N, C-alpha and C positions, 0 to 999 in steps of 0.2 A: 504494500500500500504506500501511496505517496504521502508526504507530510505537508503538502501544499495547503495552507490555511484557507484558500479561497474556495475549496470544494465544499458544497452544501449538501444537506440531507434531502433536498427537494429536487424533483425530477427535472425542473426547468434549468437547473444549474449543472446537471450532470448528464453527460452523454453516455447512456447505458450500453451503446454498441461498441464503445472503446474498451479495450482490455488493458489490464495493468501489467500482464506478463504473457509471454507466448504460451504458457501452460493453461491459461484460463480461456474457456470458449466464450464467444459472444452470447449475450442473453437474447433469446428470441423475442421479437416484437409481439405485443399482444395487450389485452386488457389487464390492468393490475388487479390482483385479488386481495381484498381487505375485509376486515370484520366491521360491519355497520351495526348500530344499535337497533334492537328490536324491543320497543317499549310495549308492545301488545302481548308479549310473552307472560303467561301467568307464572307466579312464583309462590312457593310456600316457604315461609321463614319460621324457624323454630325459635321463638322468643317469648318471654313473659312481660307483662306490663311493668313489673317491678324493675326490670333492667332498662326501661326506657329513659329513666331520669337519673342523673348523677347525684351523689350525696351533696347536700347543701342547696339543692334546687328549691326555688321559691315555692313550688307546689308542695314540697315536703314540709316546708316551714308552715304553710297554711294548714296542712293536715295535722301537724303536731299541735297547733293551737286549737283546731276544731275538736280533736280528741279529748282535750281537757275542758272544753266549753260546756257549760250547763245548759243542755237543750231539753230539760224536763218540761218546760212550758210548751215546747213544740210537740213532744211525745204525748202530752196530755190531750192533744187534739186528734190523735190517731185512734180510729175506732176498731181497726183490725187487731185481733188478739190471737195468741197461740191457741190452736184448737178450734177457733171460730171460723166462720165463713167470710167471704169477701176477698177482694183482690189485695195482695200484699203491696203496700205502698213503698216508695223509695225511702231509704233511710234519710232522716233530716241532716245527718252529718254530710252526706254527699251533696245535697242541694245547698246547704250553707257554705260548704267549702268551695263549690263552684262559683257562687256569687261573690264570696270573699276574694278568691283568687282572680276572678274576672275584674273586680273593682281595682285590685292592685295592678292588674295588667292593663287597665284602661278600657275595658269592655263593659258597656252598660246595657246591652240589648239581650233579651232572653233568646231571641232567634239566633243571634250571633253565637251565644254560648252553646246552644243546642247544636249548631253546625260545627263548632270547635270540638265538641265531644266526639265527633266522628273523624276529625282531621288533625287535631293537635295532640301531641303526645302528653303534655301536661294535663290537659282536660281529660283525656282518655285514662290517664293514671288515676286521677281523682275518682272517676266513675267506677273504675275497677270492673268493667264489663257490664255494668248496669246501664240500660238504655234510658235516656232522659229526653223529654220533648220540651219545647219552649213554653207550652201552656202550663205544665207542672212547675217549671222554673218561675214563671211570672206569678202564678198563684202563691207560691211559697214566699216570695219576697214581699208581696202585698198583704199577706194574711197573718203576719206574726210580728207586728210592730212592737208589742209589749215585750216579746221575747228578745228582740234585738236591742231594745232599750235596756233591758236587764243585763244583757251581755256587755254593753258599754260600761255600765256601772261595775260589773265584775272585773272587767279588764283593768280599770283604773284602781279598783280596790286592791287587786293583786300587786300592782306597782307601788301603791301606798304602803302595803305590808312589808315590802322588801326595801323601802326607802328610795326607790327610783323616782318617785313623784313625791314632792314635799307639800304641794298645794298651798304655798305661801303667797304666790303672786300669780294672778290669772289675767289674761288678755282676752277681751271679747270683741268680736267683729261680725258684721253682717255681710253676706255675699248674695247679691241679686243674681238669680239663675233663671234663664229663659224658660217659660212654661211651654207645655205642649198644647198651645192654642194660638191661633192666628189673630191678628188685630181685627180682621174683618168679621170675626165671630162675635164681637161685642155688639149688643143691641140695647136700645132704650125700651122703656116699659111698653109703649104701644106696639112696637114690633114683636116683643116677646109674647104679649097676650095674643097677637094674631097667629104667631107660630104655634102657641099652645092650642088654639082652636083647631088649627090644621092638623096637628099631631093627634089630637083626640079623634078627629074625623077619620084619619087614616087607620087608627087602631080599630074603630068601630066598623069601618068598611071591610077590613080584613076578616073580622069576626063574622060579618054578614055573608061574606063570600064563602066561608067555610060552611056556614049553616045552609046556604042555598045549594051549593054543589060541593060536597065533601071530596069528590074525586077529581076536582079540576086541576089540582097540582099535587105533586108528591108531598108526603108528610114532612120530609126533611126540608124541602123548599118552603113550605108553608110556615114551619116553625121558625126558619131563619128570617122570613119577612116579618112575622109577628114580633120576634125579638128585636129586630132593628127598629120597628115602629115604636115599640114600648120603650126602648132605650132612648130614642129621640125625645119622647114625651118626658121621660125622667130628667134628661139634661135641661130641657127648657124649664121644667118645674124648679130645678135647682137654681137656675139663673134667676127666676122670679123670686125665689125665697131669699136670695142674697141681695136683691135690689134695694130693699129698705136700708140696709147697712150702707150701701154706696150712696144712696140719696142723702143720708144723714151726714156723710163725710163731705158731700158737695155743699151742704148748708153750712157746715162749720168753716168751710173755706170761702164763704160768701158767694157761692154760685147757686144757680137754679137746680132744684132737685130733679127737674125734667132732663137734665143733661147726663144724669147717672146712667151708666151702661154696665152690663155684665155679659160674660161669655156663654154661649150655648155649647161650647166645646168643653171648657173647664170653668165652671162657675166660680171656683175659689181663686182662680188666677186674677191678678190685679196688674193694671198697667203701671209700670214703675220706670223711673229714670235710671238708665243703665250707666255703666262705667264710661261708655263712649259718648254720653250725652244724649243718646236717643231714648225714646220711650217705647217699651214693648211689654207684653204680658209676661209676668215673672212671679217668682216666689222669693222671699227674703229668708235665706238660710243663715241661722245664727250659730256660731261656734264659740265656745269658751275654752281656752287652751292654757295649760300650765306653762309659764314662760321658761322655766328652767329645763324642762324635759320635752317641750312641744308635744305633749300628750293631750288629746282633746278630752275634756272632762264634762262638758255640757253641750247639748244639742237642742235646737228648737227651730221650728218653721213658722213664719208669720206671713200674713197676706198684706201687711202694711209696707209701703215703700220707704218708711222712715224708721230709724233706730231709736227714736226719742223715748219710747215707752218700754224698751226691751231690757233695761238694766236690772230693775228689781225682780222681774220674773226669773231671770237667769241666776241671780244671786240666791233666790229661794230654791231653785232647782238643785244647785250645787249643795246647799245645806241639807236638802232632803235626801240626796243621793248618798252622801258620804258622812253626814253627821257633823260636818264642820264647814266653816266658811273661810276662804282665803283672806289673809290679812290685808292684801292690797289688790285693787281691781283697776285694770288699765283699759280705757275705752277712748275712742276718738271723739271729735267735737259733736257728733250727731246724737250722743247718748245723754249728756248731763242736763236733763230737764230738772228744774229746781225741786219739784215734788219727788222725782226719782232719787235725788241725792238725800232728801230728808228721810225717805223710806229705808235706805240702806245704811244710813249714817252709823247706826249702832252695830252693824254686822261687818262692815269692811270699810277700808279707806280708798276712796275713788281718786284716781289720777286721770284727769282729762283736761284738754286745753280750754282756757277761758276765752269766750268770744271777744273779739275786738269791738269796742264801742264805735259808734258812728263819729263821735267827737274825739279826735286824736289827742286832745288835751286831757281827756279823762283817763285815769289809771284803772284798767280793767280789774286789777288785783285788789283794789281797795273795796271793802264791803260797802254795799249800798243800803239805804235806809230800810228797804223792804226785805232785805235778805234774812233768812233764818240763820240760826247758829251754824248749822252744817254747811250751808251755802257760803257763808262768810269764811268759814275755816277752809273750805275748798279754794276760794279765791286766794287767800293768803298762802296756802300750801303750794299752789302752782307757781308762785313767784320765787320759790327757793331753788337753788341750784341742785339740791338733792332730789327734789321732785322732778325736775327736768331730766336728770340723769335716769331716774327710774322710768319715766314715760318713754324714753327711747326704746325700751324693750318691747313696747307694744307692736310697732311695725315689724320688728325682727321676728316676732312670734306669730301674730295674727296673719300678716301678709304672707309669711312663709307657708303656713298651713293652708291658706286659701289657694296659693299657687300649686301646692301638692294636689289639692282636690281638682283644680282645673286641669293639671297635667294628667290626672287619672280619668279625665273625660267628663267632669262635671261642668259642662258648658250649656246643656239644655236637658231638661227632664223629659223622659220618654213616657212618664206616667202622669195621671191626672188626679187631682184632689190632694188636700193637705196630708191626709194619712199616708197615702202611697209615697208622696214626695218625702215625707219624714223617714220612711223606710230607706229610701235611697241615700239620704245624707247620713243616716245611721251607719250604713255599710261603708261610706267613705270615712266616717269617724273610726270605725272598727279597723279599716285598712290602715289608716294613719297610726293608730295605737299598736297594731300588730308590728309594723315596721320599727316603731320606736321601742317596743319591747325587745325586739331582736337586737337592737343596738344597746339598750340600757340594761336589760336583765334576761339574757338568752336562757338562763337556767329555768325560767318560768315556762319555757317551751320544751324543756327536756333536752336542750342542746349543749349544755355545759357552758362554762365561762372561758372565753378566749380560745375556743376550739379552732384549730388551724383550718378545718374544712369550712368554717363560717367566715373566713377572712374576706372572701369575695362571693357574694350570693349570686348564683346563676339563675337564669330564668328568661 
């Protein structure tokens, strides 16, 4: 063979008819024979689900948490028992683990999860051969709000017990999340009443059609049409039921009650001013987070676009959950209504910016004649350097947690109604706390402290 560096491996650079020595015969001209891929070939692979995921995979971490979670509230709803009749339901551990892993993974759709249980190794591993459909997943998430709320309390209580969470300082913030309703679905009272009459007429017409000619259409098709008409009537009725509340809000803002509108898609959604300055139907998701650990300790969903009345309810919620109240509470300028400060004065110390007066010559930190004792103390407190240093932790905590939720797909709700929306943000809180538990107290997950395999979580 020659050592010429210009010779290539490709046919266009080499003349195959030339020989390198008199002893080698020329290669006959013809079509080159190569192996091409055959992707239609059926293959049988001998493998188990356990070998699909490496140690330290995120799905294994989720399952480790789920195995220790108290799902007794969910099991109490299962009617099938050993020795009894009826179809065997899917274990709550599987459904809970799928939703929790999907939330960490940034997947928020039941249909997407059902598809991933067939295609993605991590989801297949969690299922362990159990077939899951999207309807079961959707019903599970929407039907166990109390259980998920209890799991949030349990997760924080465990961290409190090992000292990973101190609950000395908490930051609260609201995050407006787009609702699953369009702006065009909002109607005034007159239009809603007309739609209600039409919906009733449609339901009555379908009933008469069945009475007149029972065999006109298949039973399945008839049931589907009746269900659709009935659900439309229920949605319009829900919109009418909420209309007085919206009319009262219009009056308080000096506007006409006739201008109030509610949605026929999601009656509990409210048009709010979003972060980009636009106005869209949304929900106000409230998170209270421990500043030192970034563990979410409180969750709430409100239909008001303002945070002004959300301070005292969250303080009360934390006290009820854990039997104690943080000594310091950090909120932005949208929270410190004077009556709210008065209500929490004996429970916690509030750190919030003092509004700037219209007159620049007025010192905002000087107590005013009408201020209560707690409001005057708040004004003076926020003028100190210590208070300003403490308040800096608010953005570093609340905004970080909100960003994590956004990155995990909390950009728009796919469910409707406050109860279902609360289930979604509870899962985001559980996902946040799970990842913080992994960083702060992995021994709670049975993973050991400082185990080398947990140095880099795969997933």
